[in-house]
VOGU-3710 file (C-alpha; in Angstrom, 3 decimals, decimal comma):
1> mfldtatair> 0,000/0,000/0,000  2,743/2,371/0,933  4,732/1,728/-2,242  1,696/2,222/-4,476  0,858/5,498/-2,785  4,417/6,794/-3,031  4,617/5,800/-6,715  1,393/7,578/-7,490  2,667/10,755/-5,873  6,018/10,819/-7,638
11> hpdkkgarsi> 4,937/9,201/-10,955  1,242/10,015/-11,562  1,462/8,842/-15,191  2,914/5,451/-14,378  0,793/2,421/-15,077  -0,963/1,020/-12,070  -0,672/4,214/-10,071  -3,728/5,446/-8,264  -4,602/9,125/-8,231  -4,400/10,873/-4,895
21> pahnrntdih> -6,521/13,852/-3,981  -4,649/17,146/-4,000  -5,211/17,817/-0,316  -3,442/14,587/0,589  -0,400/14,829/-1,667  1,660/16,922/0,755  0,816/14,719/3,719  3,433/12,259/4,931  1,783/8,853/4,939  3,807/6,119/6,548
31> apshaanglq> 2,679/2,568/7,030  4,826/-0,528/7,400  5,209/-2,663/4,323  5,784/-6,398/4,467  5,787/-7,116/0,725  9,118/-8,438/-0,470  8,363/-7,558/-4,069  8,355/-3,827/-3,213  12,136/-3,730/-2,766  12,860/-2,166/-6,164
41> nakelqnari> 10,211/0,525/-5,750  11,570/1,348/-2,303  15,037/1,828/-3,793  13,626/4,143/-6,431  11,836/6,122/-3,775  15,027/6,545/-1,767  16,997/7,543/-4,855  14,433/10,257/-5,543  14,493/11,588/-1,956  18,176/11,413/-0,947
51> ppslkrkppd> 21,159/13,097/-2,615  23,790/10,640/-3,837  26,461/12,081/-1,523  24,448/11,186/1,567  23,475/7,627/0,643  24,322/4,750/2,938  24,990/1,240/1,824  21,743/-0,722/2,162  21,728/-3,705/4,451  22,331/-7,130/2,973
61> pehhhgaldd> 18,977/-8,875/2,396  20,582/-12,211/3,128  21,276/-11,147/6,707  17,893/-9,505/7,148  15,279/-11,786/8,604  12,256/-9,815/7,540  10,850/-7,535/4,884  12,680/-4,299/4,144  10,883/-0,998/4,120  11,587/2,692/3,762
71> adycatpfek> 13,156/3,023/7,208  15,976/0,657/6,274  17,220/2,992/3,553  17,185/6,235/5,495  20,329/8,030/4,255  21,081/9,709/7,572  19,769/9,189/11,086  18,573/12,769/11,126  16,027/12,275/8,321  13,073/11,098/10,361
81> pttdshisdh> 9,353/11,234/9,536  7,501/14,133/11,096  4,301/12,357/12,121  3,647/10,500/15,335  3,565/7,169/13,490  7,307/7,266/12,800  8,107/5,309/15,949  6,160/2,339/14,659  8,136/2,514/11,403  11,454/2,554/13,172
91> tsnngqgang> 10,592/-0,073/15,724  9,506/-2,621/13,159  11,664/-4,989/11,173  13,403/-6,632/14,123  14,793/-3,407/15,620  16,363/-1,832/12,538  14,554/1,442/13,300  15,781/1,322/16,891  19,343/1,298/15,620  18,680/4,494/13,702
101> lqdvfhkwip> 17,176/6,062/16,815  20,214/4,920/18,761  22,440/6,846/16,368  20,457/9,998/17,015  20,439/9,700/20,776  24,046/8,638/21,156  25,300/11,283/18,759  23,350/14,227/20,082  22,343/13,437/23,639  25,124/12,899/26,252
111> sslihrslls> 25,408/9,373/27,541  24,873/10,705/31,044  21,278/11,580/30,122  20,137/8,477/28,212  19,763/5,089/29,797  21,389/2,341/27,762  18,396/0,056/28,165  15,892/2,382/26,474  16,697/1,265/22,951  16,619/-2,384/23,873
121> rlkkasdtsd> 13,193/-1,826/25,388  12,042/-0,173/22,165  13,159/-3,213/20,190  11,551/-5,600/22,652  8,287/-3,668/22,518  8,270/-3,703/18,713  8,819/-7,464/18,644  5,992/-7,916/21,112  3,683/-5,698/19,089  4,399/-7,673/15,912
131> kngdqgssvd> 3,416/-10,879/17,652  0,311/-9,472/19,304  -0,811/-7,445/16,306  -1,369/-4,385/18,538  1,487/-2,193/17,430  0,197/1,238/18,273  -0,692/0,664/21,926  2,560/-1,089/22,822  4,679/1,589/21,133  2,728/4,322/22,891
141> rvrlstqeef> 3,431/2,639/26,207  7,124/2,338/25,411  7,236/5,947/24,245  5,722/7,078/27,547  8,150/4,996/29,607  11,162/6,161/27,611  10,158/9,790/28,022  9,833/9,254/31,751  13,241/7,590/31,981  14,779/10,287/29,787
151> rryadlpvsk> 13,496/12,995/32,079  14,500/11,029/35,165  18,032/10,714/33,788  17,993/14,445/33,028  17,116/15,173/36,688  13,634/16,430/35,711  10,428/15,471/37,478  8,614/12,642/35,742  5,281/13,805/34,407  2,351/11,927/35,851
161> spkpgtrpat> -1,132/11,656/34,442  -3,487/14,153/36,097  -6,447/12,945/38,013  -9,835/13,109/36,244  -11,366/16,557/36,483  -8,051/18,294/37,340  -5,834/20,511/35,213  -2,273/19,279/34,675  0,443/21,461/36,188  2,568/23,458/33,770
171> skahhvsgdr> 6,186/22,254/33,724  9,044/21,579/31,373  7,700/18,079/30,863  5,203/19,517/28,367  7,820/21,315/26,256  8,680/18,297/24,149  5,135/17,671/23,006  4,457/21,401/22,614  7,555/21,944/20,459  6,101/19,786/17,694
181> dltkevlyee> 3,492/22,448/16,988  6,059/25,256/16,616  7,740/26,319/13,404  11,471/25,957/12,887  11,983/29,710/13,080  10,309/29,843/16,490  12,318/26,850/17,685  15,603/28,429/16,605  14,676/31,678/18,322  13,812/29,758/21,468
191> lrkvgttgdy> 17,112/27,885/21,148  18,972/31,180/20,991  17,219/32,486/24,096  17,775/29,411/26,229  21,415/29,379/25,114  21,963/32,780/26,715  20,495/31,554/30,006  22,280/28,194/30,078  19,067/26,168/30,301  20,662/22,757/29,877
201> irtyeilttl> 17,557/20,563/29,768  15,510/22,908/27,589  18,367/23,131/25,077  18,436/19,371/24,624  14,669/19,247/24,350  14,660/21,756/21,471  17,578/20,043/19,732  15,830/16,703/20,044  12,748/18,198/18,385  14,719/19,849/15,591
211> ikdrgerpnr> 16,905/16,878/14,731  14,805/13,873/15,624  11,355/15,158/14,684  12,062/17,832/12,052  14,960/16,058/10,316  17,351/19,020/10,645  20,961/18,331/9,797  23,570/19,375/12,402  24,919/22,866/11,937  26,868/25,500/13,819
221> rhyqalllan> 23,810/26,851/15,592  23,087/23,431/17,048  26,634/22,981/18,277  26,802/26,502/19,660  23,612/25,816/21,598  25,186/22,612/22,933  28,251/24,561/24,034  26,238/27,297/25,730  24,087/24,681/27,472  27,195/23,718/29,447
231> tnaqhgspae> 27,176/27,088/31,177  24,643/25,448/33,463  26,352/25,194/36,854  24,786/21,836/37,705  24,882/19,882/34,446  27,676/21,461/32,402  31,292/20,293/32,382  34,502/20,818/30,386  34,432/17,142/29,445  31,156/17,606/27,568
241> vagvlqqmqd> 32,601/20,659/25,817  35,531/18,549/24,676  33,064/15,926/23,425  31,120/18,501/21,410  34,350/19,806/19,897  35,258/16,274/18,854  31,832/15,856/17,221  32,280/19,110/15,310  35,650/17,931/14,120  34,169/14,619/12,996
251> egialdsaay> 31,388/16,427/11,130  33,874/18,791/9,501  32,348/21,899/11,079  34,994/24,504/11,866  34,795/26,707/14,926  33,897/30,326/14,411  34,271/33,311/16,718  30,881/32,733/18,363  31,789/29,126/19,177  35,101/30,197/20,699
261> haiikvlsih> 33,330/32,776/22,846  30,821/30,134/23,938  33,653/27,802/25,013  35,347/30,607/26,938  32,075/31,369/28,709  31,662/27,722/29,716  35,231/27,626/31,053  34,518/30,692/33,170  31,961/28,594/35,067  33,630/25,175/34,831
271> pdyllrrqil> 37,347/26,065/34,796  39,840/23,922/32,920  43,091/25,778/32,409  44,438/23,284/29,861  41,418/23,608/27,581  41,343/27,371/28,080  45,002/27,671/27,115  44,352/25,532/24,024  41,417/27,714/22,951  43,382/30,939/23,466
281> eelrqrwfsl> 46,239/29,538/21,412  43,860/28,586/18,585  42,376/32,081/18,671  45,846/33,571/18,319  46,810/31,259/15,466  43,571/31,919/13,555  43,787/35,682/14,133  40,505/35,800/16,001  40,094/38,535/18,572  38,155/38,267/21,802
291> sgegwqdviv> 35,534/40,822/22,696  35,504/42,638/26,010  33,000/40,168/27,392  35,184/37,293/26,194  38,215/38,644/28,023  36,139/39,028/31,159  35,128/35,367/30,879  38,799/34,443/30,542  39,674/36,406/33,690  36,794/34,874/35,653
301> gmlrdkqlev> 38,001/31,409/34,687  41,488/32,302/35,911  40,068/33,506/39,215  38,169/30,249/39,639  41,434/28,409/38,998  43,085/30,638/41,657  45,555/31,927/39,068  45,489/35,367/40,660  48,798/36,657/39,327  47,902/35,633/35,776
311> avetiqnvqq> 44,465/37,240/36,161  45,979/40,546/37,349  48,475/40,524/34,498  45,700/39,785/31,995  43,641/42,701/33,311  46,611/45,025/32,895  47,134/43,868/29,312  43,436/44,245/28,513  43,427/47,763/29,951  46,371/48,720/27,767
321> egiriqswly> 44,368/47,620/24,725  41,608/50,038/25,690  39,054/47,435/26,780  36,956/48,565/29,731  36,803/46,226/32,706  33,424/46,016/34,383  33,089/46,965/38,045  31,805/43,542/39,057  34,976/41,920/37,725  37,126/44,304/39,781
331> dllifnlcda> 35,001/43,449/42,818  35,425/39,734/42,204  39,183/40,152/41,830  39,465/42,115/45,089  37,452/39,489/46,962  39,759/36,745/45,706  42,906/38,724/46,486  41,738/39,425/50,035  40,880/35,777/50,610  44,371/34,847/49,392
341> geydealsil> 46,025/37,403/51,700  47,231/39,617/48,828  46,152/42,847/50,516  48,712/45,111/48,842  47,542/44,073/45,370  43,897/44,464/46,386  44,682/47,921/47,739  46,447/48,984/44,535  43,448/47,924/42,424  41,037/49,743/44,719
351> qfrvdngeql> 43,171/52,876/44,678  43,286/52,713/40,885  39,504/52,648/40,743  39,172/55,558/43,175  41,782/57,636/41,358  39,918/57,078/38,077  36,800/58,561/39,593  34,770/55,384/39,945  31,955/56,122/42,360  29,862/52,956/42,361
361> isgnvwhhll> 32,272/50,659/44,174  30,316/48,061/46,098  30,088/48,629/49,835  30,653/44,913/50,339  34,085/45,276/48,757  35,061/48,014/51,194  33,763/46,053/54,154  35,499/42,840/53,068  38,812/44,616/52,584  38,553/46,339/55,970
371> dtassafhha> 37,533/43,134/57,725  40,162/40,812/56,251  43,030/43,314/56,310  42,417/44,329/59,931  42,115/40,685/60,964  45,573/40,125/59,455  46,896/43,373/61,074  47,699/44,778/57,633  47,932/48,493/58,171  47,831/50,184/54,746
381> ptlfawhkrv> 44,542/48,723/53,378  42,948/49,000/56,826  43,790/52,696/57,036  42,647/53,357/53,444  39,286/51,638/53,878  38,698/53,262/57,262  39,492/56,716/55,912  37,310/56,344/52,794  34,277/54,692/54,372  34,136/54,984/58,164
391> ersylnpssg> 35,420/58,526/58,640  32,948/59,710/55,997  30,095/57,822/57,671  29,442/55,500/54,725  30,131/52,449/56,873  29,256/51,754/60,487  31,575/48,924/61,530  30,705/46,394/64,193  32,396/46,389/67,586  34,428/43,333/66,661
401> lclnvlntaa> 35,641/44,991/63,468  36,523/48,114/65,451  38,583/45,996/67,828  40,509/44,480/64,902  41,226/47,941/63,527  42,283/49,122/66,994  44,708/46,215/67,375  46,093/46,909/63,902  46,650/50,553/64,825  48,324/49,503/68,091
411> rhgdfrlatd> 50,689/47,102/66,360  51,767/49,729/63,828  51,831/52,663/66,252  49,071/54,601/64,492  47,583/56,521/67,404  45,412/58,673/65,110  43,623/55,605/63,769  43,363/54,144/67,279  41,897/57,386/68,623  39,309/57,469/65,835
421> virvlgnrnq> 38,284/53,893/66,644  37,788/54,924/70,275  35,656/57,822/69,002  33,425/55,451/67,010  33,031/53,150/70,014  32,256/56,100/72,271  29,544/57,372/69,927  27,563/54,170/70,450  27,867/54,540/74,254  29,988/51,435/74,590
431> nlqlhhyeal> 31,966/51,127/77,793  35,656/50,760/77,094  37,309/47,697/78,569  40,848/46,915/79,634  41,864/45,569/76,205  40,733/48,792/74,517  42,968/50,904/76,750  45,909/48,530/76,374  45,732/48,784/72,585  45,470/52,561/72,832
441> vesylpsdlr> 48,578/52,670/75,049  50,529/50,559/72,580  49,533/52,783/69,656  51,133/55,838/71,312  54,439/54,251/72,290  56,614/54,770/69,216  55,933/58,495/69,009  54,395/59,778/72,244  55,554/58,107/75,473  54,009/60,827/77,608
451> tafnvltlmt> 50,494/60,177/76,244  50,984/56,454/76,806  51,609/57,039/80,521  48,735/59,504/80,542  46,379/56,769/79,272  47,390/54,658/82,300  46,336/57,549/84,503  43,010/57,847/82,643  42,388/54,140/83,173  42,608/54,603/86,931
461> ssgipptess> 40,226/57,563/86,864  37,784/55,536/84,665  37,568/52,762/87,238  39,705/50,314/85,241  43,079/50,242/87,031  45,953/48,958/84,901  47,546/45,618/85,668  51,023/44,281/85,087  49,920/42,966/81,679  48,751/46,471/80,737
471> traiflhlsq> 52,331/47,744/80,869  54,007/45,005/78,785  54,093/47,174/75,679  55,675/50,030/77,667  58,302/47,668/79,127  59,258/46,420/75,659  59,652/50,013/74,530  61,759/51,037/77,576  64,007/47,998/77,210  65,260/49,297/73,846
481> spslpetsla> 67,579/51,906/75,392  69,153/52,404/78,881  68,257/56,099/78,750  64,533/55,550/78,373  63,888/54,692/82,062  65,263/58,105/83,060  63,047/59,778/80,464  60,053/57,860/81,734  60,751/58,850/85,345  60,844/62,513/84,336
491> ilrelseqqg> 57,494/62,120/82,545  55,937/60,490/85,626  57,100/63,318/87,886  55,648/65,884/85,469  52,312/64,048/85,302  52,263/63,752/89,092  52,614/67,513/89,443  49,862/68,158/86,883  47,328/65,432/87,638  48,186/64,205/91,097
501> aipaeavnvv> 48,457/60,480/91,822  50,184/58,146/89,398  49,119/54,461/89,280  51,609/52,106/90,935  51,874/50,014/87,767  53,314/53,012/85,915  56,100/53,241/88,515  56,591/49,468/88,547  57,321/49,344/84,833  60,058/51,949/85,251
511> iesyiyhgqf> 61,573/49,905/88,135  61,440/46,812/85,958  63,222/48,594/83,093  65,974/49,727/85,502  66,508/46,119/86,596  66,515/44,944/82,958  69,368/47,341/82,133  71,349/46,239/85,239  70,675/49,411/87,226  69,317/47,811/90,385
521> hkalelyktl> 70,526/50,622/92,615  68,405/53,138/90,672  65,434/50,811/91,042  65,909/50,865/94,861  66,167/54,650/94,854  62,920/54,916/92,903  61,286/52,547/95,412  62,326/54,809/98,269  60,733/57,860/96,561  57,696/55,991/95,288
531> htlcpsgpvt> 55,355/57,621/97,824  55,999/61,038/96,213  54,601/59,768/92,902  52,023/57,337/94,221  50,600/58,353/97,604  48,901/54,968/97,997  52,352/53,378/98,213  53,742/50,160/96,721  51,688/47,077/95,956  52,475/43,357/95,773
541> stfntlfrgc> 53,613/43,627/92,122  56,116/46,304/93,181  57,911/43,912/95,570  57,684/41,045/93,080  59,494/43,233/90,557  62,182/44,149/93,103  62,660/40,494/94,138  63,504/39,787/90,524  66,651/41,903/90,911  67,711/40,359/94,226
551> rtrkdvamfl> 69,069/37,043/92,914  72,502/37,730/94,381  71,313/40,132/97,107  69,589/38,009/99,744  70,022/40,740/102,337  68,031/43,208/100,213  65,355/40,576/99,647  65,002/40,017/103,407  64,734/43,800/103,903  61,996/44,034/101,319
561> tsemvamkil> 60,225/41,093/102,972  60,211/42,936/106,288  58,841/45,998/104,469  55,941/43,930/103,178  55,192/42,652/106,646  55,320/46,171/108,106  52,996/47,539/105,407  50,704/44,512/105,715  50,955/43,796/101,998  49,878/40,232/101,338
571> pnaltydrli> 52,169/38,079/99,175  51,007/35,946/96,304  52,364/32,800/94,657  54,864/34,776/92,568  56,223/36,422/95,717  57,060/33,059/97,327  58,381/31,691/94,057  60,919/34,500/93,656  61,946/34,369/97,308  62,725/30,649/96,905
581> ivcveasstk> 64,881/31,459/93,871  66,746/34,135/95,856  67,450/31,650/98,667  68,552/28,917/96,253  70,938/31,255/94,419  72,457/32,532/97,670  72,847/29,110/99,392  75,989/27,004/99,322  75,301/24,768/102,322  72,489/22,672/103,659
591> eeltdawryl> 71,808/25,156/106,483  71,616/28,145/104,150  69,002/26,321/102,080  66,670/26,111/105,091  65,026/29,471/104,244  64,011/28,115/100,851  62,324/25,077/102,435  60,554/27,369/104,928  59,090/29,494/102,124  58,075/26,308/100,305
601> demrgagwwp> 56,177/25,099/103,379  54,355/28,431/103,691  53,524/28,268/99,995  52,079/24,771/100,347  50,035/25,899/103,310  48,445/28,596/101,151  47,610/26,014/98,474  50,241/27,145/95,969  53,138/25,398/94,284  56,269/26,908/92,684
611> rdgttmalar> 56,805/27,006/88,962  58,523/24,001/87,404  61,794/25,827/86,861  61,913/26,950/90,474  61,206/23,433/91,774  63,908/21,884/89,588  66,443/24,514/90,711  65,660/23,720/94,371  66,025/19,974/93,704  69,427/20,383/92,045
621> kaflvgderl> 70,724/22,635/94,799  69,477/20,179/97,463  71,371/17,315/95,825  74,557/19,336/95,483  74,587/20,321/99,154  73,537/16,827/100,253  70,124/17,813/101,570  67,926/14,740/102,047  64,841/16,972/102,003  65,125/16,639/98,256
631> wqlekgpnge> 62,551/13,799/98,321  59,953/16,120/99,873  59,497/17,488/96,392  58,154/14,152/95,169  54,501/13,965/94,221  52,393/12,512/97,021  50,591/9,147/96,758  47,203/10,830/97,206  47,670/13,244/94,345  49,538/15,972/96,220
641> vgldrvllkk> 51,400/18,411/94,017  55,069/17,781/93,460  57,659/16,492/91,029  57,391/13,116/89,425  59,778/10,496/90,785  61,282/10,029/87,340  62,246/13,712/87,223  63,809/13,514/90,666  65,880/10,496/89,630  66,968/12,412/86,542
651> vvdegrmakd> 68,102/15,299/88,767  70,054/12,884/90,959  71,734/11,235/87,976  72,718/14,586/86,501  74,104/15,671/89,878  76,199/12,523/90,215  77,646/12,998/86,766  78,472/16,597/87,618  80,166/15,507/90,852  82,191/12,832/89,100
661> gmirkigryq> 83,320/15,331/86,510  84,289/17,799/89,199  86,283/15,138/91,067  88,140/14,205/87,896  88,941/17,843/87,221  90,261/18,275/90,768  92,399/15,145/90,391  93,898/16,369/87,134  94,610/19,748/88,718  96,440/18,129/91,676
671> ndve> 98,510/16,009/89,322  99,489/19,082/87,353  100,503/20,896/90,546  102,637/18,000/91,752
//
């Protein structure tokens, strides 16, 4: 029937041909033919429809176990009938049509989206339909199941039949069936639009309609759509781009400028520096130039690959060529540079933008630079961002960010920045704490020692008296030169005359600096005149500092101890610890070491224990002088504090070796004398 109808259409004057009404001559009529004697007519039909250059070798009839029809001589897998009955044509004849469909799917649809068993199911369904004589229903069922599996493999929801009386929900599942009613021009326009948005699934749906249903041959627009579909962040990949390029090479389709730009855009989302370098080299060899948007895609891909230096160099080269860099790309570059710790480079780029008059710099960029740079105590970008945004009231930093900026200013001695941070904190009625004042003191030290001591005085008047840790920065500064303690003492006397009382910790740090420079006698003189600077008198930390300089002056240490008792100043653990060290250093006999054991007993009674270094020094001295009280330092059986027995044995062994060495030295000396 099919052969007669086709002959009548193409050869109306041929004998035996039936006339066909005019309204049916342009309608594709496809029905399976099982007549073996129609082979010659089928060949003539194919010769009339297909150009000679596109013909395929027909299958060998000897190896074909059924009748041959029009589907077996399809010149290319892309020439498919346009009516819904084409599936029955291609699923008949023992699966020959399924092989043609396999070519289409495997050539145009990625293997990650198509289940390998779909084609075998099509063949199985066609065999079953031939046996049962109910071809249409079985093929329809297979078509439905294959569409469901296709969409499931493409990570799309499987369309389900709506309940009776309800309206089906609108989703992408209805695009495939709806595309069959659209013209090619509309489909190509839709393909162009979805390519710009990177709609991966929709792109493959339109291509499937154009190639599988409309018989379109592959062209550059199809491949460009496939390339742009890989800009999808979830489904795209450089591997698929490489596969598409291989297909274009196999088809003999050369890349044009639009295809190169599409590849560059994909690599900006899915970076692959090897493929990007290959594409850029091909562009150079073929004398193709990238547009401004193309160069921006190249730079974004470099940033995703963390090739920051190459990205910065590329931006400089692009700027020299007169191509304008968008603000968002500068922002992205600064974010990446800050995250990598390249604050100087980020600052130079930001300064370049400000100097060029750019006004619409994102506030997030300023905040990120200020936050990361201050956290890393990087002074220059912190100061620049603070001056441009915070001082001009464009940015209201958090208290934590203010603390980071304050610590950065303290580390670099920028008292102006530190003072401005204190101003911002004061404007929000935040009570300053000890760590705020300590950072402020440190910021003044390199340039203004007087103001640093004045801040200590302000701390006392604000109800936050300084501690020994508050003066560590001042001590480090005074230890740089032996003349600085004298300068500091003159400043304290001047402040005492102007403001009255000076905190004891300010005097203590000067005493400590005298001891550090080996001027213990000046430290004692300052102690004797301390009441003129600090009417409240010395405190426990004052005596602890003085005990530090009494290692070889046990008599002075005992005098200072009597002073503490007379002034009713309570000792602490550090006081006993340093007194034990003084006694150990001054003892050469077992009797002289008794004072150290007495202080140790008092310390234990108060619930304290010396530092490890002090305990080991006492143990070594006890062994050298033959003091059996050495074993009192051992840790008790009930968990009492003390030294481990292994450590005590180590001390004893070291002492014996030292004694043996000393005896041998004495023997050699006597032999030399004799």
